[in-house]
N, C-alpha and C positions, 0 to 999 in steps of 0.2 A: 477231605483234609483242608478244612477252611476254619478261619476264626470267627465265621458267621455261617448262618444257614438254617437256623431253626424255622424260619417261616418259608423256606424254599423246598420244593420237591424236585427230584431228579437231579442231574448233574449239569454243569455249565457246558455250553457248546464248546467243543476243543478249539475251534477258531477264535472264539471270544476269550477263552482263557489264554490262548497264545497272545492275543492282541493286548490284553491288559497286564501281561506279565512284565515286570521290570527288574527282575533279579540281576540280569547282566549288567545293568547300569548301577542299581543302588547298592549292590554288593559292596561298593567303596565306601560305604556309610557303616560297615559292620562294626568297626571299633568305637565309632561314635555313638551308634545305637546301644551298644553294651554299656558304655559309660553313662548315657542317659538313663538306661534301665536300672543300674546299680544305684543311682542317686534317687530314682523313683522308689525302688524298694525301701531304702532307708527312710525315705518320707513316709511311706506306708506304716513303717514300724513305729515312727515317732507319732503318727496319728492313731495308733492302737489299732490299726486294720490288719497288721501282721504281728505274730509272737516273735519274740527274740529268736527262737530256734528256726522259724520260717524265714526270718531275715537272713540268718546266718547261712541257711541252706541255699537260698536263692542268690545271694551275694557270692558264695562259693562256687555255685554253678556257673554264674555269669563270668566270674573271674577265669574259670577253667575254659569257658568258650572263648574268651579273649586270648588265652594262650594258644588255643587251637586255631584261631584266625591268624594270629601272628606267625605261627610256624607253618601255616598252610595245610594242616591236617584236617580241618573241618571240611566235610563233603557237603557241597551245596546241591539242593534238590530243586530243579526248575518247576516241578509240579506245584511247588509251595509259593509260587507267584512272586515273592519279593524277598529282600534280605530279613525283613522284620519277622515275617512268618517262619522263615527258615530258622532264625535264632530262637524263636519262642518254641518251636517243636523240638529243636536240639537240646534246648533247656529241659524240657519235660522228659526227654529220653535220659537225661543225665540226673535230675533230681526227683523225678516223679510228679504226681498230681499237684503238688504245691506250686508248680509252675504256672498253673491256670489262675493263680491269684496275682500274677505279675501285671496283668492289665487292668487291675482295679483302679478306678479313678483316672484312667488314662484313655485317650483316643489315639488311633492311628494319626490323627491330624496333629496333635500337639507333640506326638512322639517323633513324627518325621521331621517336623519343623525344628525340634530341638536337636536332633542328630545332624541336621543339614547345617545349622548354626555352628555346632561343634566342629564339623568338618571344615566349614568355611574358615573359622578362626585359625586352625592350625595350617590350613592351605595358604591363607593370606600371610601368616609369619614366614612361611618358606618362600613366598614370591618377594617378601621384602628382603630376605637373605640373598636371593639371586640378583635383585636390583642393586644392592650394595656391591655385589661382586662385580657387576657390569661398570658401576661407577668407579670402582677402584682400578679396574683395567683401563678405563679412559684417562683417569687422573695419572696413572702410571705411564701410559703412552705419552700424554702431554709433557710429563716431567722429563721423559727421555728426549724430547724435542723442544725444549723451552724457546729456542730462537728461531725455530722454522717459521717462515712467512708464507702465506698463501693469499690468493684473491678471495676477497669476501664478495658475494653476488647478491644482487637484487634483480627480480625479473629474469633470473638466470642469465644475467649479463655481469661482466666485471664492474665492481662498485668502488670498493676500497681495499687496501691491503690490510689483513688481520694476521695475528699470530695463530699458527696451526693450534696451539694449546688453547687459545681463546675459542676457536671453533669447537673443539672437543669438549671444552666446559660448558658449552651451550647444551650439550646432550646430558651432562651431569645435572644441569638445572631442570630439564625436562624429567629426568628420572626421579629427582627429589619430589617434583610435584606429583608424579605417579605414586610414589611411595605415600605421600600425604593423602591422596584420594583413596588409595586401598585401606589405609589405615583408618580413614574417616568411615568407609563402608564397614570396616571391622568393628568399629566402636558402636555404630547403630545397630549392628547385627547381634551385638553381645548382651542381649536380653533374653530371658528364658520364657518360652511359651509353655513349658511343662506345668500342667494343673490347669490348663485352659479347657481341657476336654475337647469334645467335638465342636462346640460352638458356644455353649452357655457357662462353661467352667465346670471344674470338677464337682461331684456331688458329695464330697467328703471333706472334712476340715483339714486339708493338707497345708502344711506350712511352705508355701511357694517360695518365699524369700530365702529360707534356709536352704532349700534344695537348689536354688539358683546360685547361691554362694558356693555351695559344695562343687558345683560344676564349673565355677569360675566366671559365671555371668555377673554383671554389675547389678542386675535387678531382675524382677519378673515383668512380664508385659502387663499392661494396664488394662486392656480390654480383650476379653475372650473371643468376641466375634472378629476383631481385627486379626488377632494372633492366629486364628485358625486358617486364614486365608493370605496373610501378609507374605508377600515375596519381594518386597522393596529391597531387601538386603541383597537378594540374588541380582536384581537389576542394577543396583549401585555397584555391586562388585564387577558385574560384567561391563558396565560402562567405564569404570576405572581400567579394567583389563584391556578393553577394546582401545582406549585412548593410549595406554601404554604401548600396545602393539603398533598403533599409528606412529608413535615416535620411534619405535625400533625399525618400522618400515622406512622412515625417513633416512635414518642411519644406513639402513641397507641399501637404499637407492643411491646414496652418495658412494658407498663402498663399491657399487657396481660400475659407476661412472669413473670414479678415481682409479680403479684397477684396470680400466681400458687402456692400452698402450698409447692412445692418442693424448690421454691425460698423464699417465704414468706416475701419478702422485704416490700410490701405495701398491704393494704387492701382497696379496694373501698367501699365507703359508701353504705348502703342499697339502698339510693335514686338513685344511679348510677350502680346498679347490677341488675341482674335478676336471676330467678330460672329455674329449668328444669321441663318440663311437665311430665317427668318420675322419674327423679333422685332427691330425696329430699335432698341429701347433697350437691347439686350444688350451687355455687355462680358464676354465669357467667358475665365476663366483656363485656357484648353485646354492650355498648356504645362505647368502645374502638374498638371492632371488626367492628362496622358499620363505624366508621370514616376511619378505614383501607380500608374497603370495597368500600365505597363511593369515596374514592380517585381514584379508577380505572375508575369510571364513569366521574369524572372531566377530567382526562387526556384524555380519549375518546372524550370528547366534544372539547377540544383543537385540537385534531388530525383531527376531523371531519370539524372543522372550516378551518383549513389550507388546507385541501384536497378540500373543497368547493371553496377556493378562487384561488387555484393554476392554473386553466385553464382559468380564466375569462379575456377577453379583457378590455381595458379601458372603462370607463363609467359605468352607473348603469346597472345591470342585475338583473332579478327577483331572481336568486339564493341568492342574498344578503338578501332576506326576512328570510333566514334560520339562520341568524347570532344571532338572539335575543334569541331563545329557549336554545341554549347551554350556552350563556353569562348569562341569568337570572338564569338558574338552577345551574350552577357552582358556581355563586356568593352566591346563597341561601345556597348551600351545605357548602361553606367555612364558611359563617357566622354561621350557625347552629353548625358546628363542633367546631369553636372557642368557642362559648357560652357554649357548653356542656362540653368540656374539661375544661374550666375555673371552672365550677362547681365541676368536678371531682377533679381537683388539690387543690381547697379550702377545700374540705373534705376529702381528702386522708389521711389515717393513715399509718404513717411509723414506721416499726419496726427497730429501730437503732441497736439492739442487732443482728438481723439476718443479716443486712448489714455488721456489724463489723466481725462477724464470717465468712462470704464469703470473706471479704477482708484479712483474715488470711490464706486462702486457695491458693493453686497454686503458692506459692513462688513469690508473687507478689513485694517483695522488692528487687528482684535479681538485677535489673539495679541500684538501689540505692547503694547497696553493691559494685557493680562494679565501680560506680563513686567515692565511698569512697577510693577504691584501686588506682584510678587514681590520686586522691588527694595526695597519698603517692608516686607518681612518676612512677607507673606502666602504661605502654601503654594501651589504652582501649582494643585493640583487645586481648592482653594478659589477662587483667582483665576479660574480657568476658569469656574466657575459663577457667579461675581459678574459677569464680563463677559457671559456668556450672558443673565443677567437685563438687563443694560444694552443689549444688542442687541434684546431684545424690547421695551424701553421705546423705544428709537430707532425701531424699525420702526413702533411704534404712532404715534409723532409724525411719522414721514415725514422724519427728519433723520439725519445722520451721527453717529457716536460722538462726534466732537469738537466737536458742537453741543449736547450735553447740558448741563444746568445742574448746578452743584455740588451742589445738593440731591439731584438724581436719582442722582449718583454715590454720595453718602453714604447714600441710602435703600437701594441695592443692596448696599453694604458692611454695612449694619446688619442685614440679613437672614442674613448669613453666620454660621456657628457658630465661624469662625476668630477667636480672640480679637484677633489682629492686625488683622483687618478691622474689628472694631467700634472699635478705637482709632484707626485711620486715618480712620474715618468722621467723627470729630469735628475733624480738621485743617482749619483755615480756608483753607489754600493748596491743599487737595485738588482743587478744580476746575481751577485754572490748570495744575497738574502733570499731571492725567490728559487735559486737552484737548490739551496739547502732545504727550503721548505717543500720542494717537490721530490725529494728523494723518499724512497720507501721508509727508511729510518725515520725521516722527519715527519712523515705522515703518521706512523705508529706512535711516535712520542707525543704528537699533538692530542691524541685521544686519551688524555690523562684525567679521566673522571672515574668515579666508582662504576663499575661494570664495563669499562672501556678496555680497548685493546693495547693500551700503552704497556710496554713490557713490565714496569714496576707494579702496574695494577694487576696484570695477569699472574705475576709471580706471587702477589699476595693472595690472590683467589686460589691459586693452586695449593699454597701452604694452607689456607684455611679449609679447603676441601679434604686435603690429606689428613689434617687433624680431626676434622669431623667423622671421616671414614676409618680412622684408626690405622692409617697407612704408615 
């Protein structure tokens, strides 16, 4: 029961047949393969290679198969190697010998590539929907806590105070780029290889452009040799998916730390937490940890696909059968991760008081204080040193920068060799000015640039994101 075999004697070795079978994986292409076959049949009709009754019989049979696939009633035969052979034999059982004309002017090479591109197109669209869902959840969480302040970090050390909403919007930016990359991969995949044949092109005058348009492709491929072995679109999609998972892994990592009682910034809902088989006190963020862990698997699938392609000569090679498992698995993982993190963010409980307390630690307003000194005419490098001395004084006293006395500010300025610093040291209003600059609110307000964490800027970005996402 093969679609080939005229030149062969005997039967394939059972172990070899088992080894080459791909039905368990490529059955996912069933609906896409049927769509490609229907378009191909109509193209054969336009080329005069099938009569109208033959076209009608084949299309009717394929539409019946589609209904059987959709309702789960089609029985798959592992002995038939793959989804394409299963469908071809099922079609013959349904419409008779005319089914043997289906493969006219078509190779398994352009057939598989067409089906995979159709599958990728609809899968990418579902990934985009899921990414929008997570973006909406992030924006919604930010809108519920518009005034919450948290420490921003560099080198995993406290750096500057930022609005919690600003931090969440950083992930919205990442997701927007992810959506763009996946859409870009979709656009380049959206060309039809149907009619390229095995490698040299179909041997009949098929109207490839009309068939491509019928399938929703932008055009047909321009080179039959490239079309038969091209899997760039698989790699591009995998790369976009892998980077998307890396972004989700970074979010997951922060959720793991933030939910630790030592931080206490957030609490995952019971629905997204697990317990311990031994420790009754535990609330484990397993969902976030698994997103982080499965990112490694997706990265590995991208690497495996690139390695599989790197030594292939032009044209189709059976190695390309191995492109589907990593693509299918990686996109499933990304979709599941987007969905589960959407639920996490929608139900996340935020402790604004703990965030605020953390933002008051580590002298996060130091650069704002230096910037205030620059406004009074001191060179930034000099101001940097002055504030460094003020941090040392504050550490010694166990207070924040905004709690220092006017005399302490003046003494630090007097030590500077910057003439403007010495002049400022004698200003009687120095203490009040610098104390205001060194507050968290003062530091936030100072970052009043496009993309900055000043409250009015963050509110504008939240509003823009909400409008863009239809919230």
